[in-house]
Residue frames relative to the residue before (quaternion, step in Angstrom):
aa qw qx qy qz dx dy dz
Q 1.0000 0.0000 0.0000 0.0000 0.00 0.00 0.00
V 0.3153 -0.7525 0.5570 0.1551 3.53 -0.87 1.05
P 0.4488 -0.6805 0.4947 0.3012 3.63 -0.78 0.92
Y 0.3303 -0.7533 0.5408 0.1761 3.54 -0.95 0.90
N 0.2895 -0.7507 0.5702 0.1658 3.57 -0.99 0.81
Y 0.2107 -0.8148 0.5352 0.0725 3.58 -0.58 1.21
D 0.3310 0.7950 -0.4724 0.1876 3.59 1.22 0.02
W 0.6178 0.5723 -0.3508 0.4095 3.61 0.99 -0.78
M 0.6267 0.5633 -0.3363 0.4205 3.59 1.12 -0.68
F 0.6732 0.5261 -0.2969 0.4265 3.57 1.11 -0.55
S 0.5717 0.5526 -0.4018 0.4542 3.57 1.21 0.06
G 0.6406 -0.5144 0.3973 0.4088 3.57 -1.21 0.40
F 0.6366 0.5296 -0.3212 0.4594 3.57 1.02 -0.84
G 0.6660 0.5216 -0.2996 0.4411 3.56 0.91 -0.93
L 0.6564 0.5014 -0.3063 0.4732 3.58 0.96 -0.85
R 0.6583 0.4995 -0.3141 0.4673 3.58 0.92 -0.86
A 0.6372 0.5189 -0.3280 0.4659 3.59 0.98 -0.81
L 0.6544 0.5070 -0.3085 0.4684 3.60 0.92 -0.85
S 0.6637 0.5371 -0.3135 0.4157 3.58 0.91 -0.91
Q 0.5949 0.5681 -0.3612 0.4391 3.59 1.25 -0.33
I 0.7935 0.3033 -0.1548 0.5045 3.58 1.15 -0.49
V 0.7770 0.2089 -0.1373 0.5777 3.63 1.21 -0.29
N 0.4572 -0.6815 0.5051 0.2672 3.56 -1.26 0.48
G 0.8116 0.0163 0.0195 0.5836 3.54 1.17 -0.47
I 0.2729 -0.7452 0.5849 0.1679 3.50 -1.35 0.21
G 0.2031 -0.7434 0.6244 0.1277 3.50 -1.20 0.66
L 0.0263 -0.8223 0.5668 -0.0433 3.51 -0.68 1.12
N 0.5421 -0.5872 0.4908 0.3472 3.52 -1.17 0.66
Q 0.5910 -0.6059 0.3906 0.3620 3.57 -0.99 0.79
S 0.6265 0.5503 -0.3492 0.4276 3.60 1.05 -0.60
I 0.6255 0.5125 -0.3476 0.4747 3.61 1.23 -0.29
L 0.6878 0.4944 -0.2776 0.4532 3.59 1.13 -0.66
I 0.7807 0.1924 -0.1065 0.5849 3.58 1.19 -0.47
D 0.4635 -0.6552 0.5073 0.3138 3.54 -1.22 0.42
E 0.7645 -0.3839 0.2522 0.4522 3.59 -1.29 -0.02
A 0.6786 0.4855 -0.2860 0.4711 3.58 1.11 -0.63
G 0.5441 -0.6310 0.3968 0.3852 3.59 1.27 -0.11
V 0.4887 0.6444 -0.4380 0.3925 3.56 1.23 0.41
A 0.4928 -0.6882 0.4523 0.2810 3.57 -0.86 1.00
I 0.5226 -0.5864 0.5114 0.3486 3.51 -1.19 0.64
P 0.5263 -0.6898 0.3895 0.3089 3.61 -0.59 1.10
D 0.9038 -0.0003 -0.0246 0.4273 3.51 -1.02 1.01
Y 0.4328 0.7265 -0.4698 0.2534 3.65 1.15 -0.13
I 0.6830 0.4735 -0.2926 0.4730 3.59 0.81 -0.98
Q 0.6542 0.5170 -0.3091 0.4574 3.58 0.92 -0.90
K 0.6622 0.5037 -0.3095 0.4604 3.60 0.91 -0.88
A 0.6402 0.5162 -0.3275 0.4652 3.58 0.98 -0.82
K 0.6745 0.4894 -0.2959 0.4669 3.59 0.93 -0.84
E 0.6184 0.5676 -0.3405 0.4237 3.59 1.03 -0.75
I 0.7322 0.3640 -0.2363 0.5250 3.59 1.10 -0.58
G 0.6628 -0.5813 0.2775 0.3819 3.57 1.23 0.51
M 0.5365 0.6209 -0.4168 0.3910 3.59 1.17 0.29
S 0.3294 -0.6919 0.5931 0.2469 3.54 -1.18 0.55
V 0.2165 -0.7635 0.5984 0.1102 3.54 -1.19 0.64
H 0.0623 -0.7839 0.6178 0.0028 3.54 -0.84 1.07
V 0.2704 -0.7505 0.5835 0.1521 3.53 -1.15 0.65
Y 0.0082 -0.7807 0.6245 0.0213 3.57 -1.14 0.63
T 0.8135 -0.2664 -0.5150 -0.0445 1.84 -2.11 1.11
L 0.3145 -0.7352 0.5682 0.1946 3.56 -0.75 1.06
K 0.0409 -0.8117 0.5817 -0.0336 3.55 -0.56 1.21
N 0.4010 -0.6828 0.5525 0.2601 3.52 -1.14 0.66
D 0.4093 0.6742 -0.4847 0.3781 3.51 0.61 1.25
P 0.3706 -0.7773 0.4627 0.2109 3.58 -0.20 1.27
T 0.6122 0.5557 -0.3677 0.4257 3.62 1.08 -0.51
E 0.7179 0.4146 -0.2484 0.5010 3.60 1.23 -0.37
F 0.4713 0.6717 -0.4479 0.3550 3.61 1.26 0.02
P 0.5318 -0.5596 0.5059 0.3848 3.57 -1.18 0.49
K 0.6828 -0.5336 0.3142 0.3878 3.58 -1.14 0.59
S 0.7080 0.4688 -0.2728 0.4522 3.60 1.00 -0.72
I 0.6426 0.5252 -0.3081 0.4650 3.62 1.28 -0.19
T 0.1827 -0.8199 0.5362 0.0829 3.58 -0.88 0.94
N 0.8120 0.0807 -0.0612 0.5748 3.62 1.18 -0.31
F 0.7153 -0.4816 0.3057 0.4036 3.55 -1.31 0.33
N 0.6346 0.5308 -0.3380 0.4486 3.61 0.97 -0.77
E 0.6376 0.5105 -0.3204 0.4799 3.59 1.02 -0.76
L 0.6200 0.5439 -0.3377 0.4536 3.57 1.06 -0.76
I 0.6489 0.5037 -0.3043 0.4824 3.57 0.94 -0.92
D 0.6572 0.5217 -0.2979 0.4552 3.57 0.87 -1.00
F 0.6525 0.5424 -0.3124 0.4272 3.55 0.89 -0.98
F 0.7468 0.4026 -0.2393 0.4721 3.59 0.73 -0.99
L 0.7505 0.4247 -0.2438 0.4437 3.59 0.76 -0.97
F 0.8115 0.2879 -0.1370 0.4897 3.59 0.94 -0.76
T 0.6847 0.4361 -0.2986 0.5018 3.60 1.01 -0.65
L 0.7562 0.3301 -0.1947 0.5304 3.57 0.82 -0.98
D 0.3087 -0.8071 0.4544 0.2162 3.58 1.29 -0.32
V 0.2085 0.7459 -0.5971 0.2089 3.57 0.84 0.97
D 0.5581 -0.6540 0.4148 0.2980 3.56 -1.19 0.55
G 0.8062 -0.0693 0.0617 0.5844 3.58 1.14 -0.43
S 0.2104 -0.7758 0.5831 0.1177 3.51 -1.32 0.16
S 0.2723 -0.6850 0.6404 0.2156 3.50 -1.37 0.31
T 0.0230 0.8068 -0.5882 0.0500 3.53 -1.00 0.79
D 0.3954 -0.6766 0.5539 0.2812 3.54 -1.26 0.35
R 0.6788 0.4153 -0.2688 0.5426 3.59 1.35 0.20
C 0.0357 -0.8587 0.5112 0.0039 3.58 0.81 1.05
G 0.6674 0.5184 -0.3086 0.4366 3.58 0.84 -0.97
E 0.6623 0.4991 -0.3017 0.4704 3.57 0.94 -0.88
E 0.6638 0.5009 -0.3109 0.4602 3.58 0.94 -0.87
V 0.6572 0.5022 -0.3120 0.4675 3.59 0.91 -0.89
D 0.6454 0.5172 -0.3247 0.4588 3.60 0.91 -0.86
Y 0.6621 0.4999 -0.3067 0.4666 3.58 0.92 -0.88
L 0.6777 0.4935 -0.3003 0.4550 3.59 0.88 -0.93
K 0.6240 0.5210 -0.3383 0.4741 3.61 1.05 -0.69
A 0.6672 0.4936 -0.2986 0.4711 3.58 0.90 -0.94
R 0.6465 0.5152 -0.3191 0.4635 3.58 0.99 -0.81
A 0.6525 0.5069 -0.3116 0.4693 3.59 0.96 -0.87
E 0.6477 0.5111 -0.3173 0.4675 3.59 0.98 -0.81
A 0.6450 0.5088 -0.3178 0.4734 3.58 1.00 -0.81
E 0.6411 0.5085 -0.3193 0.4779 3.61 1.00 -0.78
K 0.6374 0.5231 -0.3202 0.4664 3.58 0.97 -0.86
Q 0.6612 0.5026 -0.3018 0.4681 3.59 0.93 -0.91
K 0.6266 0.5394 -0.3287 0.4565 3.58 1.01 -0.81
I 0.6607 0.4959 -0.3006 0.4767 3.59 0.95 -0.89
E 0.6513 0.5092 -0.3167 0.4650 3.60 0.95 -0.87
D 0.6426 0.5169 -0.3199 0.4665 3.59 1.00 -0.81
Q 0.6516 0.5075 -0.3098 0.4710 3.59 0.99 -0.85
Q 0.6465 0.5101 -0.3184 0.4695 3.58 1.00 -0.81
A 0.6464 0.5126 -0.3186 0.4667 3.59 0.97 -0.86
E 0.6417 0.5171 -0.3187 0.4683 3.59 0.99 -0.83
T 0.6442 0.5125 -0.3130 0.4737 3.58 0.99 -0.86
E 0.6548 0.5052 -0.3105 0.4687 3.58 0.96 -0.86
N 0.6360 0.5221 -0.3255 0.4658 3.60 1.01 -0.80
Q 0.6584 0.5016 -0.3088 0.4686 3.57 0.95 -0.88
Q 0.6496 0.5063 -0.3155 0.4714 3.59 0.98 -0.83
S 0.6399 0.5284 -0.3192 0.4576 3.56 1.02 -0.82
E 0.6446 0.5158 -0.3159 0.4676 3.57 1.01 -0.84
V 0.6441 0.5111 -0.3178 0.4721 3.58 0.98 -0.84
Q 0.6532 0.5066 -0.3120 0.4684 3.58 0.95 -0.87
Q 0.6441 0.5177 -0.3235 0.4609 3.58 0.99 -0.80
E 0.6348 0.5205 -0.3263 0.4687 3.58 1.01 -0.81
E 0.6491 0.5092 -0.3118 0.4714 3.58 0.99 -0.85
T 0.6378 0.5191 -0.3219 0.4692 3.56 0.99 -0.83
N 0.6483 0.5175 -0.3140 0.4618 3.57 0.97 -0.87
K 0.6587 0.5020 -0.3145 0.4639 3.58 0.98 -0.81
Q 0.6917 0.4877 -0.2793 0.4536 3.57 1.03 -0.76
S 0.6959 0.4342 -0.2837 0.4967 3.57 1.10 -0.58
I 0.0031 -0.8335 0.5488 -0.0647 3.51 0.52 1.26
I 0.3835 -0.7129 0.5439 0.2209 3.50 -0.99 0.90
Q 0.1399 -0.7699 0.6171 0.0827 3.54 -0.95 0.86
P 0.2391 -0.7759 0.5668 0.1400 3.58 -0.22 1.23
R 0.0391 -0.8035 0.5939 0.0101 3.56 -1.09 0.64
H 0.0276 -0.7687 0.6369 0.0519 3.52 -1.26 0.31
F 0.4652 -0.6649 0.5107 0.2841 3.49 -1.26 0.34
G 0.4515 -0.6873 0.5101 0.2522 3.46 -1.01 0.89
P 0.7328 -0.4388 0.2879 0.4330 3.61 -1.31 0.14
L 0.7210 0.4057 -0.2628 0.4965 3.59 1.09 -0.48
G 0.6132 -0.5807 0.3425 0.4117 3.58 1.25 0.28
D 0.5114 0.6334 -0.4438 0.3746 3.58 1.20 0.15
L 0.4838 -0.6851 0.4794 0.2583 3.57 -1.13 0.79
H 0.0949 -0.7730 0.6264 0.0331 3.55 -0.93 0.99
L 0.2271 -0.7514 0.6027 0.1434 3.62 -0.81 0.98
L 0.2949 -0.7426 0.5780 0.1658 3.50 -0.98 0.91
P 0.6563 -0.4949 0.3591 0.4421 3.61 -1.15 0.32
P 0.5551 -0.6226 0.4303 0.3450 3.62 -1.01 0.76
V 0.0910 -0.7625 0.6375 0.0630 3.53 -1.21 0.62
A 0.5498 -0.6021 0.4629 0.3478 3.56 -1.17 0.58
P 0.6560 -0.5628 0.3347 0.3754 3.62 -1.11 0.62
D 0.6990 0.4750 -0.2921 0.4477 3.60 1.05 -0.59
E 0.5918 0.5416 -0.3798 0.4608 3.59 1.25 -0.09
T 0.2612 -0.7522 0.5781 0.1782 3.55 -1.04 0.65
T 0.0901 -0.7868 0.6104 0.0145 3.47 -0.95 0.93
T 0.1123 -0.7655 0.6304 0.0632 3.49 -0.88 0.93
T 0.0787 -0.7989 0.5951 0.0377 3.50 -0.74 1.00
Q 0.2003 -0.7466 0.6249 0.1089 3.48 -1.04 0.85
P 0.4884 -0.6282 0.4913 0.3541 3.55 -0.95 0.72
P 0.5659 -0.6016 0.4246 0.3710 3.55 -1.03 0.69
S 0.4310 -0.6910 0.5107 0.2757 3.53 -0.98 0.82
P 0.4531 -0.6784 0.4965 0.2965 3.55 -0.90 0.89
E 0.0160 -0.8066 0.5904 -0.0245 3.53 -0.72 1.04
């Protein structure tokens, strides 16, 4: 078997030529990243810009095959699917990948719910402050002839002591 050279696919011309006959490409992870685990510049983005999907294969739970910056299988999945933003993957550990992706989605959902709850709490606090400002207390007292006198409004946190007018 003669090794095949894929270099032509990494040019703009090569991607455009491929896009005329296929909707997507599946590439071995070693083609998408270099030995240090750094993505090939712009390749995935360029493929997506012309409407192609990019899949990576085969994600294995084998530390000897991880890029240097990856320490476990979950990081490997995260790196390709979310950091490099490939559209899909092939793996020999489907159950592990699905379990991880479900747990990750649940954690993201919980994070969003927590953020929404925090936003609602902040909005509620602001509304309560506005309500407090609007419900101004108007202290009052009765004059010497029994007539009602309203005093200037004060905010709820201010204390006002009123003394009845001294009869003079």
